[in-house]
N, C-alpha and C positions, 0 to 999 in steps of 0.2 A: 617279874623282873628277871632279867638274865643274870646268870652267874658272873659274867665279865663285868657287867655294870657294877655289881656289888663289890667286886675285888678292885675296882679302879681306885687309884690314889687321888686324893684331892689336890689340885694344883695350888701352888702358893701364889700370892699376889706378886706381880712384877713391879719392880721398882720404876718410879716415874722417870728416872734418869735413863734406864735401859729402853723404855718405851720411846723416849725423845730421840735417843741415839739411833735406834732401829729406823724411826721415821726419817731422820736426816739421811742416813745411809741409803735408804730406799729412794729418797728424793734425788740424791747425787747419782745413783745408778740410772734413774730415769733420764737424767740429763746427758749422759755419755753420748757423744756423737758416734753413730754407727753407720755402716753401709746399708743400702736400701733394703735388701732382702732380710738382713739380720734385724734392721729396725722394724720391719713389718711382723717379724716373729717374736720380738721382745715383748714379754708381758709388762703390764703396768705395775712396777714394783711398789709404788705408793699405794695403789689399790689393794694389792695383795697384803701388804703390811697393815693397812687400815682394817681390812677384812679380819686378819688374825686377831688384832687387838679388839675389834668390835665383838668378835665371837668370844674371846677368852677373858677379856677385861672390859666389859661394856660400860662399867661405871668410871673407868679412867679415860677412855677414848670414845668420844661421842661424835655427834654430828657437827659440833662447832669446830672441832679439830679437823674433821673432814671438809667442812666449808673453807676453813683457813688454808689448808693444804691445796684445795682445788683452785682457790683464787691465785695462790702462788704458782701452781703449775700452769694456769692460764697466762699469767704474766711471762713466765719463763719460755712457754711454747709460742708466745705471740698469737694466742688463739682468742676467741671471743670471751671477753670477761664474764665469768660465771658458768661457762660451759662445763668445765671440770668440777667446779663447785656444786653445781646442781647434780651431776652424775654421782660424785662422791657422797653427797648427802643422801641421795636415793639408796646407794649401795650401803651406806652405814645404817640407814633406816631398816633395810631388809636384813642385814646381819644381826642388828640388835633385836629385831622381832624374832628371828630364827635361832638366836644363840643358845637358848636352852635345849633345843632339839639337836643342834649341830655338835655340841660338846659331847653328846652321847655316842657319836660315831667316831671311828678311827680316822686318821688323816686321809686314808685312802678311800674311805666311804664318804668323806666330806667333798672330795674332788668333784663329783658331778654336780653337787649343789653350788659349789664355788664357780663351776663353769657357767651355770645359768645366771648367777648373780653378776659375774663379770661380763657376760654377754648383754644382759639388760643395761649395765652401765655403759657399754660401748654403743648400744643402740641409742641411748639418750645423747651421748656425745655426737654420734653420727647425725641424728635428727636435728639437734640444735645447730650444728654446723651446716647442714644442708638448708635449713630454713633461713639462715642469715646469708647463704650464698658463699660460704667460705670453704666448704667441703665438697669434693666431687671424687670420693674414693670408690674403689671397686670392692667386691666381696672379700678380698683378702685383708681388708682393714679388720675383720673380725677374727683373724687367725690368732691374734694375741690372746683372746679368750681361751682358746684351746691350749696354748703353751702355758698360760697362767694356771689352768687347771692341772696340767701335767706337772708343773713345778711346785704346786701347792704342798705336797707332802715334804718337800725339802725345805721350803720356807717355814712351814709349821714346825718341823723338827728343830730348826735353827733357832727360831724365836721362842720355842717352848722350853729351851734350856733354862731360861730364867725362872721358870715356874716348876721345876722339878724339885720335889722335896728331898732334902738331904737325908741320906740313910745313915743310921748309926751302926758302925760295925760291931758294937757291943750289944746290940738289940737282938732279940730272939728272932 
């Protein structure tokens, strides 16, 4: 085992209220109306927040929450009902399966794995939209996976604040 792993502090459990608020804020950010080029580059903040909680608190945020948020995203985006729900459930499944390995990495080392999970999520959304005839996007539809992986360290640091153990100034 590496020395860094042995010296790593154990994260605290996040409060359910903080998890709920973070998911609501991510959902609101996803619904902001943006201009076309910024809209194409904007990562899926609900997916990123779900990924963070699936990796760090898999017993609190699971596939049922991912399914519920996916259905709500489908309704708000006027997309095929179940399209985001299927993609978010698949993404949550992968994150929960890989969470023991991903927590060993730093947030910068997690970014490439997050990119592949986000890309697979977008492929599911794209294929389900194409099969139903509602999507005819170009390759730049997948750019938000790249920006999602690039913004992952910031998201992970912000959401990880709730899990930092408090340090006692009187401790050795």
